[in-house]
C-alpha positions, 0 to 999 in steps of 0.5 A: 500499499502507498497511501491512506486517505481519510475523510475528516468532514466538511469536504476535507480529506487527510492523506497519509504516505504509509512509508514516510508518515508525511501528509497532505490535506485536501479541500473541496474547491470554492467553485464546488461547495468547498472552503478552498482552504487546501489543495483540492484533489484536482489541483494535485493533478497539476501539482503532481505533474510539476513535481514529476517534470522536475524530479524526472529532469533531475534523474535523467539530466544529472549533468544539469543538476546544478542548473536545475536547483532553484527552478520552480514550476507554477500550475494552473488547472482549468475545469469544465462543468459537464462532466466535471473534469479537468480540461487544461493544465498550464505549466509555467517555468521559472529559472534561477537568475543567470542560468542559460541552457543551450538549445541542445539542453532545452530539447533534451529537457522538453523531451524529458518533461514530455515523458515523465510518468505522471504526463504519460498517465494524464488522460489525452483530452486534457490540453497541457501547455508548457511555457518554459520561459527560457532565458 
């Protein structure tokens, strides 16, 4: 088993990672009867994607590790109403000041991003846009 999720009431859950004991709380979003006080379950899809992209880049591009330290990704998720589902996820990279990537490095990182396991698991009907904001 990987995790345990407990419903806490008031549209909130507590997820525990069984190996480490770390936890994540979720809350229903404000547009779906929640307080929006925590990540929503659908927020975690984009967040997992961003985390997976960065982790996979670090694993597969070890020679670029120093250039990857401090990279951040902001995610934005868009919902459709009928059926209620994620329709689009936007990924926006921010690179540390002064970090420059060659064209070959950019192509390599793009290929890695597009092949991370979470990206490969997202339904193909979900539009994914990645803005690398290369310097």
